[in-house]
Each structure stands twice: as C-alpha cells, then as structure tokens.
MARKOLZA-830194 format. One record per residue (C-alpha): residue in one letter; residue number from 1; z negated, x negated, y. Coordinates in nm, 4 decimals. Each point is the difference from the previous one (the first is absolute). Example, Ala and Ser with C-alpha at 12.3 -4.5 7.8 and 13.67 -1.06 7.14 Angstrom:
BEGIN
<"a"; 1; <-0.7800; -1.2300; -0.4500>>;
<"s"; 2; <0.0660; -0.1370; 0.3440>>;
This chain:
BEGIN
<"m"; 1; <-12.5532; -4.3766; 15.1280>>;
<"a"; 2; <-0.2493; 0.1278; -0.3317>>;
<"e"; 3; <0.2359; -0.2166; -0.2325>>;
<"t"; 4; <-0.0425; -0.3272; 0.2508>>;
<"d"; 5; <-0.4209; 0.0423; 0.0071>>;
<"k"; 6; <0.0153; 0.0680; -0.3709>>;
<"k"; 7; <0.2050; -0.3564; -0.0462>>;
<"n"; 8; <-0.2970; -0.1348; 0.2610>>;
<"t"; 9; <-0.2534; 0.0400; -0.1836>>;
<"v"; 10; <0.1245; -0.0614; -0.3187>>;
<"e"; 11; <-0.2437; -0.1874; -0.2603>>;
<"k"; 12; <0.0786; -0.2579; -0.2157>>;
<"s"; 13; <-0.2575; -0.0464; -0.3007>>;
<"v"; 14; <-0.1457; -0.3412; -0.0441>>;
<"g"; 15; <-0.1245; -0.0372; -0.3002>>;
<"d"; 16; <-0.2453; 0.2525; -0.0604>>;
<"w"; 17; <-0.1377; -0.0314; 0.3641>>;
<"p"; 18; <0.0435; 0.3049; 0.2416>>;
<"v"; 19; <0.2258; -0.1032; 0.3140>>;
<"l"; 20; <-0.1083; 0.1539; 0.3327>>;
<"t"; 21; <0.2789; 0.0616; 0.2534>>;
<"e"; 22; <-0.0181; 0.0393; 0.3467>>;
<"n"; 23; <-0.1426; 0.3745; -0.0153>>;
<"h"; 24; <-0.2673; -0.1242; -0.2515>>;
<"w"; 25; <-0.0981; -0.2780; 0.2299>>;
<"y"; 26; <-0.0112; 0.2291; 0.3215>>;
<"s"; 27; <-0.2416; 0.2015; -0.1124>>;
<"l"; 28; <-0.2035; -0.2842; -0.1199>>;
<"a"; 29; <0.0188; -0.1317; 0.3416>>;
<"i"; 30; <-0.1114; 0.3364; 0.1525>>;
<"t"; 31; <-0.2662; 0.0697; -0.2698>>;
<"s"; 32; <-0.1638; -0.3877; 0.0244>>;
<"a"; 33; <-0.0305; 0.0668; 0.3773>>;
<"v"; 34; <-0.1766; 0.3316; 0.0027>>;
<"f"; 35; <-0.2158; -0.1356; -0.2669>>;
<"t"; 36; <-0.0920; -0.3162; 0.1949>>;
<"a"; 37; <-0.0615; 0.1967; 0.3306>>;
<"i"; 38; <-0.2098; 0.2791; -0.1920>>;
<"a"; 39; <-0.1644; -0.3504; -0.1381>>;
<"v"; 40; <-0.0822; -0.1335; 0.3593>>;
<"v"; 41; <-0.1052; 0.2780; 0.1015>>;
<"a"; 42; <-0.2492; 0.1062; -0.2666>>;
<"a"; 43; <-0.1383; -0.3695; 0.0371>>;
<"f"; 44; <-0.0467; 0.0538; 0.3607>>;
<"i"; 45; <-0.1777; 0.2646; -0.0288>>;
<"s"; 46; <-0.2082; -0.1364; -0.3040>>;
<"i"; 47; <-0.0757; -0.2739; 0.1520>>;
<"f"; 48; <-0.0755; 0.1357; 0.4049>>;
<"g"; 49; <-0.0278; 0.3774; -0.0819>>;
<"d"; 50; <-0.3782; -0.0597; 0.0483>>;
<"g"; 51; <0.0155; -0.1930; 0.3128>>;
<"f"; 52; <0.0217; -0.4393; 0.0259>>;
<"d"; 53; <-0.2696; -0.1249; -0.2547>>;
<"g"; 54; <0.0904; -0.4123; 0.1218>>;
<"e"; 55; <-0.0419; -0.2117; -0.2770>>;
<"a"; 56; <0.0670; 0.2449; -0.3059>>;
<"d"; 57; <0.3294; 0.1552; 0.1533>>;
<"v"; 58; <0.1696; -0.3405; 0.0431>>;
<"k"; 59; <-0.0860; -0.0980; -0.3458>>;
<"m"; 60; <0.1027; 0.3645; -0.1375>>;
<"a"; 61; <0.3031; -0.0629; 0.2464>>;
<"q"; 62; <0.0594; -0.3488; -0.1370>>;
<"g"; 63; <-0.0141; 0.0999; -0.3612>>;
<"l"; 64; <0.2323; 0.3051; 0.0378>>;
<"a"; 65; <0.2400; -0.2348; 0.2250>>;
<"p"; 66; <0.1877; -0.1587; -0.2706>>;
<"f"; 67; <0.0652; 0.3567; -0.1819>>;
<"g"; 68; <0.1579; 0.0667; 0.3029>>;
<"v"; 69; <0.2093; -0.2501; 0.0424>>;
<"a"; 70; <0.0986; 0.0331; -0.3444>>;
<"l"; 71; <0.1549; 0.3562; 0.0702>>;
<"f"; 72; <0.1573; -0.1090; 0.3092>>;
<"a"; 73; <0.2042; -0.2209; -0.2168>>;
<"v"; 74; <0.1011; 0.2690; -0.2375>>;
<"v"; 75; <0.1408; 0.1889; 0.2784>>;
<"t"; 76; <0.1816; -0.3413; 0.1230>>;
<"f"; 77; <0.1220; -0.0518; -0.3733>>;
<"c"; 78; <0.1320; 0.3632; 0.0097>>;
<"t"; 79; <0.1381; 0.0047; 0.3067>>;
<"v"; 80; <0.1820; -0.3393; -0.0375>>;
<"a"; 81; <0.1595; 0.1436; -0.3632>>;
<"w"; 82; <0.1154; 0.3388; 0.2079>>;
<"r"; 83; <0.1539; -0.2184; 0.2440>>;
<"g"; 84; <0.1842; -0.1908; -0.3110>>;
<"s"; 85; <0.0858; 0.3002; -0.1387>>;
<"i"; 86; <0.2118; 0.1085; 0.2801>>;
<"s"; 87; <0.1679; -0.3515; 0.0647>>;
<"t"; 88; <0.0635; 0.0048; -0.3401>>;
<"r"; 89; <0.1587; 0.3511; 0.0299>>;
<"q"; 90; <0.1948; -0.0806; 0.2858>>;
<"a"; 91; <0.1290; -0.3060; -0.1467>>;
<"n"; 92; <0.1369; 0.1863; -0.3214>>;
<"q"; 93; <0.1326; 0.2581; 0.2239>>;
<"s"; 94; <0.2238; -0.2892; 0.1922>>;
<"e"; 95; <0.0924; -0.1522; -0.3249>>;
<"s"; 96; <0.1171; 0.3494; -0.1133>>;
<"e"; 97; <0.2058; 0.0473; 0.3284>>;
<"g"; 98; <0.1402; -0.3886; -0.0481>>;
<"r"; 99; <0.0995; 0.1042; -0.3512>>;
<"a"; 100; <0.1790; 0.3443; 0.1360>>;
<"k"; 101; <0.1647; -0.2445; 0.2900>>;
<"l"; 102; <0.1072; -0.1708; -0.2504>>;
<"l"; 103; <0.1235; 0.2687; -0.2118>>;
<"q"; 104; <0.2034; 0.1744; 0.2112>>;
<"e"; 105; <0.1851; -0.3407; 0.1527>>;
<"g"; 106; <0.1156; -0.1144; -0.2903>>;
<"a"; 107; <0.1171; 0.3240; -0.0923>>;
<"k"; 108; <0.1801; 0.0101; 0.3060>>;
<"l"; 109; <0.1453; -0.3447; -0.0618>>;
<"l"; 110; <0.0498; 0.1116; -0.3640>>;
<"g"; 111; <0.2147; 0.2584; 0.1208>>;
<"e"; 112; <0.1992; -0.2310; 0.2310>>;
<"t"; 113; <0.3021; -0.0749; -0.3035>>;
<"e"; 114; <0.2399; -0.1207; 0.2466>>;
<"k"; 115; <-0.1575; -0.2925; 0.0920>>;
<"a"; 116; <-0.1303; -0.2168; -0.2597>>;
<"s"; 117; <-0.2763; -0.1548; 0.1806>>;
<"h"; 118; <-0.1599; 0.2744; 0.0644>>;
<"v"; 119; <0.0229; 0.1418; -0.3606>>;
<"s"; 120; <-0.1041; -0.3510; -0.1354>>;
<"a"; 121; <-0.3382; 0.0307; 0.3195>>;
<"g"; 122; <-0.0683; 0.3139; -0.1619>>;
<"i"; 123; <-0.0538; -0.0856; -0.3256>>;
<"a"; 124; <-0.2342; -0.2953; 0.1023>>;
<"t"; 125; <-0.1874; 0.2431; 0.1746>>;
<"l"; 126; <0.0094; 0.2664; -0.2490>>;
<"g"; 127; <-0.1271; -0.3083; -0.2547>>;
<"v"; 128; <-0.3296; -0.0705; 0.2359>>;
<"l"; 129; <-0.1067; 0.3612; -0.0942>>;
<"v"; 130; <0.0993; -0.0382; -0.4043>>;
<"a"; 131; <-0.1970; -0.3159; -0.0227>>;
<"g"; 132; <-0.3022; 0.1301; 0.2167>>;
<"p"; 133; <-0.3385; 0.1387; -0.1062>>;
<"d"; 134; <0.0925; 0.3895; 0.0613>>;
<"k"; 135; <0.1880; 0.1437; -0.3175>>;
<"e"; 136; <0.0587; 0.2985; 0.2221>>;
<"y"; 137; <0.2207; -0.1707; 0.2199>>;
<"a"; 138; <0.1131; -0.2292; -0.2464>>;
<"f"; 139; <0.1617; 0.3018; -0.1844>>;
<"q"; 140; <0.1147; 0.1568; 0.3290>>;
<"a"; 141; <0.2191; -0.3790; 0.0314>>;
<"m"; 142; <0.1219; 0.0070; -0.3407>>;
<"n"; 143; <0.1442; 0.3544; 0.0296>>;
<"l"; 144; <0.1588; -0.0951; 0.3055>>;
<"l"; 145; <0.2023; -0.2867; -0.1666>>;
<"a"; 146; <0.0418; 0.1713; -0.3151>>;
<"d"; 147; <0.2201; 0.2942; 0.2414>>;
<"f"; 148; <0.1743; -0.3440; 0.1286>>;
<"v"; 149; <0.0994; -0.0821; -0.3769>>;
<"e"; 150; <0.1136; 0.3740; -0.0811>>;
<"d"; 151; <0.1966; 0.0035; 0.2996>>;
<"h"; 152; <0.1630; -0.2904; -0.0292>>;
<"m"; 153; <0.0027; -0.1433; -0.3305>>;
<"g"; 154; <0.0928; 0.2355; -0.2466>>;
<"l"; 155; <0.3554; -0.0327; -0.0471>>;
<"d"; 156; <-0.1060; -0.4830; -0.0124>>;
<"h"; 157; <-0.2697; -0.2244; 0.0772>>;
<"t"; 158; <0.2542; -0.2444; 0.2617>>;
<"n"; 159; <-0.1983; 0.1405; 0.2899>>;
<"r"; 160; <-0.1340; -0.2684; 0.1829>>;
<"h"; 161; <-0.3377; 0.0985; 0.0060>>;
<"r"; 162; <-0.0400; 0.0366; -0.3582>>;
<"p"; 163; <-0.1315; -0.3332; -0.0612>>;
<"q"; 164; <-0.3114; 0.0508; 0.3098>>;
<"i"; 165; <-0.0270; 0.3412; -0.1574>>;
<"s"; 166; <-0.0737; -0.0679; -0.3193>>;
<"g"; 167; <-0.1867; -0.2878; 0.0653>>;
<"v"; 168; <-0.2382; 0.2629; 0.2486>>;
<"m"; 169; <-0.0152; 0.2926; -0.2747>>;
<"r"; 170; <-0.1273; -0.3021; -0.2649>>;
<"t"; 171; <-0.3461; -0.0525; 0.2084>>;
<"g"; 172; <-0.0335; 0.3584; 0.0345>>;
<"e"; 173; <0.0490; 0.0202; -0.3982>>;
<"q"; 174; <-0.2356; -0.2790; -0.0401>>;
<"n"; 175; <-0.2594; 0.1686; 0.2238>>;
<"g"; 176; <-0.0018; 0.2903; -0.1741>>;
<"v"; 177; <0.1935; 0.2684; 0.2474>>;
<"n"; 178; <0.3139; 0.1479; -0.2543>>;
<"t"; 179; <0.2393; 0.2682; 0.2144>>;
<"r"; 180; <-0.0503; 0.2135; -0.3035>>;
<"r"; 181; <0.3566; 0.0465; 0.0520>>;
<"e"; 182; <0.3058; 0.0437; -0.2141>>;
<"i"; 183; <0.3431; -0.2001; 0.0648>>;
<"s"; 184; <0.3347; 0.0166; -0.1382>>;
<"f"; 185; <0.2729; -0.2469; 0.0726>>;
<"d"; 186; <0.3511; 0.1082; -0.1051>>;
<"c"; 187; <0.2844; -0.2026; 0.0814>>;
<"t"; 188; <0.2911; 0.2136; -0.2406>>;
<"d"; 189; <0.0394; 0.3200; -0.1654>>;
<"y"; 190; <0.1689; -0.1240; -0.2388>>;
<"n"; 191; <-0.0875; -0.0955; -0.4156>>;
<"p"; 192; <0.1885; -0.3537; -0.0417>>;
<"g"; 193; <0.2072; -0.0696; -0.2654>>;
<"p"; 194; <-0.0937; -0.3509; -0.2199>>;
<"d"; 195; <0.2980; -0.2091; 0.1614>>;
<"d"; 196; <-0.0740; 0.1508; 0.3092>>;
<"d"; 197; <-0.1371; -0.2193; 0.2500>>;
<"y"; 198; <-0.3011; 0.0570; 0.1842>>;
<"e"; 199; <0.0412; 0.0954; 0.3544>>;
<"t"; 200; <-0.1353; -0.3184; 0.2634>>;
<"t"; 201; <-0.3357; 0.2019; 0.0983>>;
<"y"; 202; <-0.3351; -0.1857; 0.0128>>;
<"w"; 203; <-0.3098; 0.1311; -0.0448>>;
<"h"; 204; <-0.3632; -0.1203; 0.0104>>;
<"y"; 205; <-0.3068; 0.1109; -0.0626>>;
<"i"; 206; <-0.2021; 0.1363; 0.2786>>;
<"p"; 207; <-0.3871; 0.0749; -0.1220>>;
<"g"; 208; <-0.2295; 0.2665; 0.2081>>;
<"f"; 209; <0.1837; 0.3005; -0.2010>>;
<"e"; 210; <-0.1268; 0.1641; -0.3006>>;
<"s"; 211; <0.3483; 0.0340; -0.1891>>;
<"i"; 212; <0.3491; -0.1582; 0.0898>>;
<"r"; 213; <0.3367; 0.0937; -0.1763>>;
<"y"; 214; <0.2734; -0.2581; 0.0375>>;
<"k"; 215; <0.3491; 0.1692; -0.0866>>;
<"g"; 216; <0.2973; -0.2020; -0.0282>>;
<"g"; 217; <0.0145; -0.3560; 0.1667>>;
<"a"; 218; <-0.1315; -0.3615; -0.0981>>;
<"f"; 219; <-0.3425; -0.0864; -0.0202>>;
<"s"; 220; <-0.0741; -0.3288; 0.0848>>;
<"l"; 221; <-0.3194; -0.2570; -0.1103>>;
<"d"; 222; <-0.2699; -0.0505; 0.2294>>;
<"d"; 223; <-0.2582; -0.2628; -0.0085>>;
<"h"; 224; <-0.2506; 0.2014; 0.1105>>;
<"y"; 225; <-0.0533; 0.2336; -0.2668>>;
<"n"; 226; <0.0478; 0.0762; -0.3669>>;
<"l"; 227; <0.2369; 0.2784; -0.0938>>;
<"s"; 228; <-0.1961; 0.0642; -0.3282>>;
<"e"; 229; <-0.3149; 0.0729; 0.1956>>;
<"l"; 230; <0.1795; 0.2455; 0.2831>>;
<"i"; 231; <-0.0843; 0.3505; -0.2480>>;
<"n"; 232; <0.0700; 0.2168; 0.3034>>;
<"i"; 233; <0.4051; -0.0763; 0.0142>>;
<"s"; 234; <0.2702; 0.1458; -0.1482>>;
<"f"; 235; <0.3505; -0.1280; -0.0750>>;
<"n"; 236; <0.3849; 0.1973; -0.0685>>;
<"n"; 237; <0.2769; -0.1771; -0.0193>>;
<"v"; 238; <-0.1687; -0.3266; 0.1783>>;
<"e"; 239; <0.1013; -0.3454; -0.0926>>;
<"i"; 240; <-0.2720; -0.1738; -0.0519>>;
<"r"; 241; <0.0310; -0.3913; 0.1196>>;
<"g"; 242; <-0.1745; -0.2940; -0.1022>>;
<"w"; 243; <-0.3527; 0.1445; -0.0801>>;
<"s"; 244; <-0.2261; -0.1864; -0.2226>>;
<"k"; 245; <-0.2933; 0.0697; -0.2553>>;
<"l"; 246; <0.2110; 0.3329; -0.0074>>;
<"t"; 247; <-0.1074; 0.3165; -0.2046>>;
<"l"; 248; <0.1760; 0.2686; -0.0623>>;
<"d"; 249; <-0.0715; 0.3336; -0.0523>>;
<"d"; 250; <0.0757; 0.3881; 0.1594>>;
<"r"; 251; <-0.0386; -0.1282; 0.3375>>;
<"f"; 252; <0.4100; -0.1333; -0.0144>>;
<"y"; 253; <0.2483; 0.2950; -0.0933>>;
<"r"; 254; <0.3289; -0.1279; -0.1080>>;
<"c"; 255; <-0.0550; -0.3478; 0.2192>>;
<"r"; 256; <0.1629; -0.2967; -0.0198>>;
<"f"; 257; <-0.1819; -0.3505; -0.0366>>;
<"s"; 258; <0.1974; -0.3134; 0.1394>>;
<"n"; 259; <-0.1951; -0.3437; -0.0212>>;
<"c"; 260; <-0.3501; 0.1129; -0.0851>>;
<"d"; 261; <-0.2264; -0.1709; -0.2833>>;
<"i"; 262; <-0.1062; 0.3460; -0.2202>>;
<"h"; 263; <-0.3496; -0.0798; -0.0825>>;
<"e"; 264; <-0.0393; 0.3701; -0.1858>>;
<"i"; 265; <0.1827; 0.2839; -0.1352>>;
<"n"; 266; <-0.1674; 0.3212; -0.0243>>;
<"s"; 267; <0.2409; 0.2107; -0.0436>>;
<"m"; 268; <0.3127; 0.0923; 0.0223>>;
<"i"; 269; <0.0394; 0.3351; -0.0004>>;
<"q"; 270; <0.1972; 0.0388; 0.3464>>;
<"l"; 271; <0.2345; -0.2652; -0.0968>>;
<"s"; 272; <0.0914; 0.1195; -0.4065>>;
<"k"; 273; <0.0165; 0.3672; 0.1431>>;
<"h"; 274; <0.3142; -0.0718; 0.1585>>;
<"n"; 275; <0.1533; -0.3050; -0.2107>>;
<"y"; 276; <-0.0445; -0.2389; 0.2780>>;
<"y"; 277; <-0.1799; -0.2838; -0.1747>>;
<"k"; 278; <0.3331; -0.2430; -0.0072>>;
<"y"; 279; <0.0347; 0.0261; 0.3680>>;
<"a"; 280; <-0.3896; 0.0046; 0.1183>>;
<"f"; 281; <-0.0964; -0.3936; -0.0346>>;
<"d"; 282; <0.2273; -0.3174; 0.1716>>;
<"r"; 283; <-0.1300; -0.3519; -0.0015>>;
<"c"; 284; <-0.3433; 0.1203; -0.1113>>;
<"d"; 285; <-0.2354; -0.2037; -0.1512>>;
<"f"; 286; <-0.2105; 0.1428; -0.3065>>;
<"s"; 287; <-0.1945; -0.2758; -0.0718>>;
<"g"; 288; <-0.3149; 0.0952; -0.1476>>;
<"c"; 289; <0.0563; 0.3721; 0.0901>>;
<"k"; 290; <-0.1894; 0.2243; -0.2052>>;
<"i"; 291; <0.2221; 0.2951; -0.1161>>;
<"h"; 292; <-0.1703; 0.3171; -0.1128>>;
<"t"; 293; <0.3036; 0.1557; -0.1266>>;
<"a"; 294; <0.2476; -0.0770; -0.2874>>;
<"e"; 295; <0.2922; 0.1551; 0.1677>>;
<"l"; 296; <0.0570; -0.3309; 0.2131>>;
<"i"; 297; <0.0954; -0.2012; -0.2657>>;
<"t"; 298; <0.3227; 0.1973; -0.1457>>;
<"k"; 299; <0.1728; -0.0991; 0.3271>>;
<"d"; 300; <0.2002; -0.3040; 0.0983>>;
<"l"; 301; <-0.1450; -0.1512; 0.3200>>;
<"k"; 302; <0.2050; -0.3159; 0.0232>>;
<"k"; 303; <0.3206; 0.1136; 0.1684>>;
<"d"; 304; <-0.1865; 0.0486; 0.2822>>;
<"r"; 305; <-0.1950; -0.3767; -0.0119>>;
<"n"; 306; <-0.3527; 0.1467; -0.0711>>;
<"y"; 307; <-0.2072; -0.2543; -0.1925>>;
<"y"; 308; <-0.2996; -0.1283; -0.1083>>;
<"v"; 309; <-0.1101; -0.3401; 0.0053>>;
<"a"; 310; <-0.0586; -0.2158; -0.2958>>;
<"g"; 311; <-0.3237; 0.0062; -0.2108>>;
<"n"; 312; <-0.0967; 0.3136; 0.2006>>;
<"p"; 313; <0.1729; 0.2774; -0.1378>>;
<"p"; 314; <-0.0391; 0.3701; 0.0606>>;
<"m"; 315; <-0.2565; 0.1882; -0.2173>>;
<"l"; 316; <-0.0503; 0.3380; -0.1597>>;
<"v"; 317; <-0.3081; 0.1535; 0.0539>>;
<"g"; 318; <-0.1807; 0.1853; -0.2968>>;
<"m"; 319; <0.3182; -0.1037; -0.2310>>;
<"t"; 320; <0.0920; -0.2403; -0.2935>>;
<"d"; 321; <0.3676; 0.0135; 0.0123>>;
<"a"; 322; <0.1210; -0.3330; -0.0190>>;
<"v"; 323; <0.2607; -0.0216; 0.3427>>;
<"d"; 324; <0.3041; -0.2747; 0.0456>>;
<"w"; 325; <-0.0618; 0.0217; 0.3809>>;
<"t"; 326; <0.3126; -0.2086; 0.0229>>;
<"e"; 327; <0.1932; 0.2995; -0.1015>>;
<"i"; 328; <-0.0639; 0.2110; 0.2916>>;
<"l"; 329; <-0.1026; -0.2931; 0.2525>>;
<"l"; 330; <0.1466; -0.3563; 0.1354>>;
<"c"; 331; <-0.2811; -0.2936; -0.1644>>;
<"e"; 332; <-0.0038; -0.1860; 0.3472>>;
<"e"; 333; <-0.1706; -0.3609; -0.0785>>;
<"r"; 334; <-0.1903; 0.0389; 0.4099>>;
<"k"; 335; <0.0261; 0.2186; 0.2036>>;
<"p"; 336; <0.3416; 0.0209; 0.1585>>;
<"g"; 337; <0.0345; -0.1117; 0.3537>>;
<"r"; 338; <0.2504; 0.1487; 0.2419>>;
<"g"; 339; <0.3237; -0.1137; -0.1298>>;
<"f"; 340; <-0.1138; 0.2439; -0.2410>>;
<"y"; 341; <0.0008; 0.2766; 0.2114>>;
C-alpha cells in the first residue's frame, strides 16, 4: 500500500518549477478555506463589531467584497486542482491495471505453444507494451519474449514466430528497452573441417539482448541490419552468407564467408592461428577492401572464386608494397551475376 501511495504521489520535474502533488493541493485547499473563513469572520467583526453604521458600513463592505471574491476563487481553484489530481491518479491506476492485464494475458497466450494463433496473439499483445510509454512494463514484456526465444529457438531459428518476435524486440531496442541478457545459439558441438559442409541450420539476428553468441550453422543476410554495426554478437564456426560492407574482426572465429562483400579486414588472427585462410572465403567480393594485415596477400583465394572488380582492387592500409592482386584474386570486369555463383 505504501508503495502504491508512493507511486501515486511521485513528482515529475518540469524545468525548474516545483510540481504540486495531490496531497499538496489538498493541503492548499484546506488552508485556503480556513484562511478565507477567518478573513470573512474578521471582516464581519471589523465592519459590524460596533453596530450597524449605515452608509459607512455599506461602503466598507463593498470595498472588502472583491477581496472576499478573490479568496473564494483561490479556494475553488485549489479544490478543483485537488479533484483533478485525484482524477489523474485514478486514470493512471486504471492504465497501470490495464497494462498489468495485458502483460498477464500476453504471457498466458505465449505459453500456449500448441496453438500457433494463440502464440501470435500473445506476441502482439506484448508488442503493445513494448511500444508503449511505460518502460517497466515494456522491459517485462521484452523478458517474456526473450524467455520464449531461449526456450524454443536455442538450436535453430526456423520457428514460425521468429520474424514476429524479432520485429517486436526490434521496436523495444529502438525505444531503449534491452533485456540486458546474454544468449547462446548452438547447433553443433564439433569443429567442422575445411572440406565439411556446414549444417543447414539458419540463424538470424534477434535484437534486445546484451550479447549473442552463435555456434555452427549459417547466418544469412537480413536487410534490416548492417552486420558490421552489430557489435554485441560473436560467431564460432558459422557460415556468413550474403552480407555486404562486411568488416572482419575478432567477432568471427573460424568462420566461412560466402557471397559476401568484404569491406574491411582489421584482423585475421582468428583464422591464421588455425591455418584456416584458404577455406575462409567463397565467392566473396574484395573490391576496394581495406586490408590492415599483409598476411592475406600470401594466400591464393582464386580457386574458391573470390574476386575484385577491375579498377577497384583491394588496398593495403599503411603499407607501400606493390601487390599483384591477380595472383591472389580473380579480376572481373563487373560484379558477377547469379550464374557466377
């Protein structure tokens, strides 16, 4: 009860002006009413205390009347403000109760996994809270969705509800609501060799988590994101497919890059450490790629059809050595079409 009262009387600053709560308006209404009553009695005694003096008393009463009207106006104003505060509190309570019911209903529907339509309705219900102004309820809704992801998508992302959940959680992320949780998606316990095919488990980026780790499987292009800007994710033995403007750094451990546009290579240490260079790239475009390590130029990447477009070769950043890129990559007159793949 005390916590409820505290929430009801919480003050929100508006610039440098003090904010009056319901209790303040109640106190002002009582104080002004008492002061007005005292003033009226004092005026009555002052005017008629020595008896009725005809014209003189009438003039004095008329002179004091505007002040009396003003005092009654103050009492009325404070009373109306107090009643308005009560109405606002009741409205806020009603809204809070409505959000609590939405959260409860959303959680209930989300748990009915045997009925896909109920799960979809639950996600939509929680989405109302995620997109709403109340950050507390938005956070709780995001956590319920995160629980569903963790329970039903840990081994693959083929769940039919994944796109809907990703959209809702993306809205939450954009509104500044993050679960602050870490999550791992793991579909394999083995380390694939260079001649092994990657499992056809497809991962997607699901926002709203503090960090995400992917192991095994394939991570395909999602037009909603730029992979190089997703700094809260890491990959282990994952095939990265179809991404453009890709920056290679220590987020990638023994990964394979297929049909990607390699924009920049900051580090190859995770690949060179395991002698994994020649298997790392497949049909990738290195046009204009900024390479910060000279180790790459010792590898022949042509047999896996990696290339650059003529007139726009890669560049070694901070190095002056001349490089014959045709010894390392295919040189194409234009970006190959699908027949190339």
